[in-house]
N, C-alpha and C positions, 0 to 999 in steps of 0.2 A: 459360605466358606470367601475368608478374603485371602488377597493371597498380594504382591507388590508387582506394580504395573511399569515397564518400562527399562530403560537402561539402567548396567550400574553405575555410580558415582563416586567416585573418589570423595569422601567426605572432609578427609584430611585437605585437599584442593580447596576445597569450598571455604573451608574457617581461613586458611593462609591467604584468601583472595586470589585465588589463581581460574578461576570460574571466568571466560570471557574476556571484559573489558578490564578486569580485575589482576589479569595474567602478569606477574610479577615480569618484570625485563629492567636489567642493570642500566640501560638507556634510559629510564623512568629517573633512576636514583642519578644520573647524574644530571639529568634536567632540575633536579630539587637544588643538589649541590649547586649549578651554574644560574638558580634565581636565589638561593640565599647569596653566594658573591657578590651577583650584583647588585643586591638590596644592603648587604655591608659595604660594598666599594660607594654607593651612593653616600654613606654613612659618612666616610674615613676623608670622602671627597668633598669636606666641608659642607655636608648636605647638598651637594649637586645645586649649589646657588648661581655658581659664579658662568660665564659664557663656557670654559675650555670644558669643566666638573660637569655642567649639564650636557653639554655634546658627548663626552664619555659615557655617560648614563645611557644617554637616548642611541646610543652606539652598541651597546653591552645589551640595551632590549631588545634591537634589531635582532643580533646576531642569537639573542634567548631564541625568539620569533622563528629563526632560520631555520634551528637546530630543531625548534617543537613540530614545525611544520613538514621537515625532512621525515623527521620521525612516523607523524602520521601519516604521511604519504605510503612510507614502503610496509608500514602494517595494513594499510588499508583503511585507517580509521579516522575519515575525514569529517564524521557527525561531532558535534558536541554534546557534551553532557546537558542537563534540563536545571542549571543552575537558578534556581528562581531572581537573582539579581541582572540575569544578562538582559532582561527587557528593559527595566528603568535607565540600566547603563547603555545601553543601546539607544534609546531613544532621547537622551541627552548628548550623545555623538551627533546625533540629529540635528538637536537644537545649536549646537556647535558651528556644523556644518551650513546650516542656515544662515547662519553670521556671517559668515566667511563669501556665502556664494549671494547673498542678495545682498551684501556691505550693511549690512545692519551693525557694524560696530564704528566707534566713536574713533578705534586706531586699529585696522584692518592690518598691520605687518604684527601688530602686538599681541593680537586676537589668535594668527597664524602660526605666530612661534608657542604663545600655550598650548595651542590646540595640537602642537606635537608631543608636549609635555603628557598631555592627556590621553593620546597615540602610546607612550612607553607606558602611563599606566595602566592603560587595556591589555597591553601585553601579559605585565606581568599578572595581572588581575585574569587572565584567563588562563595561562600557565598553571598559577597556582591552582587555579578550581578544578582545569584537567590533571594535573599530573600530582599534585599533592593530595590524595586520595586513599590510598591504601593503608596499612598499619606500617607497612615500614615506611613507607614516603613520609608519613605524617610524623614518626618519632626520628628518622633524621632531621626533618625541619627543624623541630620543635629542641633538639638536643643540639645543633649547629649555630640556631639563633640562640636558644639560651647560654650557651656557650661565650658566643660573641658578648651577650649583653653583660656578662660577670668581666669579662677581661678590659670590656672597650668603659667599664665604671670604672674598674679597676685604676686604667690608663688616667682617665679624667681625673680620679682623686689623687693620684700623686701629682700629676697635671699641675693640681690646685695648691699643694703641698708645696711645690718648686714650680714658682712661676715669673715666667721670663716677660710678660707679655705677648707671646707667641705661641698660636697651635702648633703643635708636636714640637715645640721649642724651637722652631726653624721658619714657622709660617709667619709674619705680620697681617694683619686684617687691611681691608683697606678703609675700613668703617671705626670712623673715629670713635673712642669710647665705646669700644663694643664690651661686651659682657661675656667676654670667652669663657664656654665649659666643654671638655673635651674638645670634636673637632668643630664644634659652632661657636661664631660669634655672636652669638642668642643663648645664654642659659634657659631662656623659656623653650627653645626649641631641644635644647638637650633634655629637659625634663619630658618634653612630649613625646621623644625616642623610649624614654625609660619608662613611661606609663604604658606604652605597647609592648614594652619587652619584660616589663618585672612578672607580669602575670603569666607567663610560661614556666620557668624553676618555681614559682611560688603553688601554682597548679602541681605540680610534678610533687613538689616536698609533701601533699598533704595527701596524696593519693597511693596508690598499690601498684606503679607501674615500674616503681626503682626499688632496689633493695635498698635495705638500712642504712651504710654508709653514703651512694649516693641518693638519698634523700636528702640526708643530714648536708651536704654538701649542696646539692641545689636551694633548700632551705639557707644556707648562708649567703649562697650569689642572691638568692632574692633581696637580701636584709640590705647587701652591700648595695646593691644597685637601686634600694627605695632609699638609702640613704643620703646616698648622691643627689637625690632630688630635692631634698631637704636643703642638703649644702651649696645647690645650686642657687637658694634665694628665689626659688620660680612659684611666687604663690598662688598662680594656677596649677602648677604640678603638685604641690604639696596638697591641695584641695582634692582635685582629682584620683592620686593616689589613695586619700583616703577614701573618697568614693569608689574606688575599685573593691579595697578590703573590707567598707561594708556590705558590697554585693557583691562578694565571696562567701561573704559569711552569711549573709540572707541565702543565696542559693545552696549551702551545703548545709548549714549547722540543722536545719531541721530532718535531716539523712539518719540513720540506726549507726553511721559512722562518725556523729558528729563530734565526740570529744576527741579524734586525731586530728580534726580541723580545729578544733576550739585550742588544743596545746601546740600546733601549729601556729597559729596567728597571734598568741598568745608572747610566743618565744623570741618569732619575728619582729614583734614589736618591741620587745624587750633587748632585740639586739639594732634596732633601727634607734634607739633611743640611748643606747651606753654609745654607739659610735657617732652621735649627734653631741652630746655631753663631751666629747672626746676630742671634738674637732671644729664642733659649729660657733663655741665661744661666744653664744647669746646672739649671735648675729641671725640663727632663725626663728628666736622666739621675736625679735626685736620686726623680723619682716613679717610674720604671719599676724603682729598687730599693725601693720600699717595696711588696709585693704579699703583705701582710698583709691575710688577707679580713676582719679583723674582723668583725663581728656576721654578715655576709650567711651565715655557715655556720649558724649559731644559729637566722636563720631560717628556713632552708630545713629542718632536723630539726622544726622547729617545724610547721612547715607539714606534715611527713610525719604526725605524730599529729592536724595537722586532719582531712587527705587521711579516716585509718582511720575517722574518724566518721561521714562520709557518701560512703563509695568510691564508687558508683554513678557519682550522678547530679551528686555535689559539694555545696557549699555555696549556690552560686547565682553568675550571673556579678556581678561589680564587689563580692561581698560580703566581699572579703578584708579591707580596713582595719575593716571589722564586728568580723568575728567573731575577729582574730588577738590582741584586746586578754586575749584569754580563755586563751589558749593559750603568752601570750608566757613564756619562760624566763629570761628574764634583767633588769636592771633598767635603766630609763632613762626619763628626761624628755620624750624627744622621742616624737610621734607618727609610728606605723611605717604609714605609708599605700601602701607596695606592699611586696612581699615581696622584692626586689631578684633575684628569679631568674623570668623569666617561663615557664618549666616548670613548677615548684613551684604557681606561683600559678596557672597552668592547672588542673592537678591539682586544688587546692583549690576551685577555682570550678563546675568542669566535670566533676570523678570519673574516673574510668579511661574512660568512652565519650569523653569530651571529648579526655583525652590521647591515646587510642588512633586516633581521627580525625586528630588533628592528626601523629601518624608517619604514616598514611596519606596523607593530604595533601602531606607533606615526600617521602615516596617517590615518590609520582606526579610530582610536579614537579622531580627530578632525573631520572628517567625519560625525560621527556614533554622537557626542556631541554638538556640534554646533546648528545644527535644533531644536534639544529641549533643546538647552538655552534660544531661544529665547522668550520661554514665562514665564521666569524668573519672573515674578513680582506678577504674579497672582497663578501660579501653583510651589507644592512643586516639582515636575518633573525637572523642567525650571530651579529653583531656584539654587536646589542641584547639575542638572549638570553644571552651568553656573560657579557655587563655585567651581566645581571640578577640570574644565579646568582652572580654576584660577592658582589654587593650582598648578595643574599639571605643568604649563607653566612657574611657578615663579621658580617652582624646576628644571625644563628640564634646563633652565637658569642657574642656578647656578650651575648645573653639569657642567658648562665647567670649574669651577675653582677648584672645591672639589668633595668628594666623600659622598655627603649625602644616594645617593644608595646602598651604602657599610656599612651603620648603619640600623640594622635590622627594629628598628623601624620605620623607616622615610619611606625605603624601604617598609614594608607592607601597612604605609599609601598611599603613594604614586600610590601603584597596586590596593587599594579598590578605592580610589579616582578615578583612569581608569578606573575600571568597573561600577564605578557609572555616569559616563558621557558618558558610551556607553553604558548603558543596553537596550534592549527592553522593553518597557514600555508597560503593559496590557492596563493602560487606553487608549493608542493611539486605541489598538485592540476592546475594548470596545468600543468607539464613532465610529468605524467602520461598527463594528456590527449591531448597536442601529441605523447608518444610512441604514444602509441594510434591516434592518426590517421595518421601516417607508417609504421603497419606494413601491408606490402605483402599484398594478398589474393590466393590461389589462384584463377582462374577457369578 
């Protein structure tokens, strides 16, 4: 005779994520909104690259950490989840600490300053991994950041059509000859931001999480955001976005629901092309035809020479602009402040140890994110995981020819997306518990 054993459990609560760690709490949504607000502020504060905006961004992340810690103490939840990215990230922090403690930095003060920025990245990374895990929290994050991306892209487009050489029409950048786009003094960094945000409305417009009119609005938002990447004339951004679309098609078209994805991708491509024809004035195609690497390849070669002098721990985090003049192999009257290749700069500043940890981090990111992204059409966790993976992939490709990860606003968003893609999701454990409770026991 078969019978059910154990205590009766409300299955609706399990499905809603109200069992144990997944219990719904208003403070959880407040933290999600606080996280989104911090990321948005960093973008609007010129990417948080100057001293005042950097300090404000770090202060906001410190406040975010205090609120999250207070919530954990009050709820009695002092343990962290088992996010697979915590280990490589923790060891990387240990390497930075070793550079400071043992004075293995060519410019100790700069390394200390950069380390504080990485503490801020670590805070938003942990808060995202711990708080943006439930369906409601993921839905809130996706809708807030997707809406911001569309509104911000519209602002950037209007500013481009009505320029006066100032950001927000009032702020004059200190950098001479700045390629202003949006709130960035470098259009490549605007493109890097959009590469990470475009996949959110793109994925939502192809799935079943939104209603018909909402899907159309999401698709139009994705088309607008994608168009501004091309209009910013960032070659790396154009190619990275194209890679994201190809990757999205490769991951989704083999499924049964492929007609929707095919129609959506074709529609978005037509909309982007229409906007470019109306506003591009031939500049985009001319920019695409000019793919000369310029001095970037020379800088990368110089970076390899620098690496051979300090191959294990590197020269110290943030010390590239200090050390590079002694290794520059070409003449220029410009100050080379970054390597224009995030991988080469990481190798120079943190050596083989830091570079190896980066590879470990990325392997674990895709190992954890891809399985969750398979249910992108019907689940918010899958949709946001897929969008996060696409955005991270685009920026990682762009990082071969630019330095988006040296811009605090872009780096913070990148690490948040990594955390979301690889997070431990309570819904899965809830389903496992429900299955176990429904197992018949022999008596």
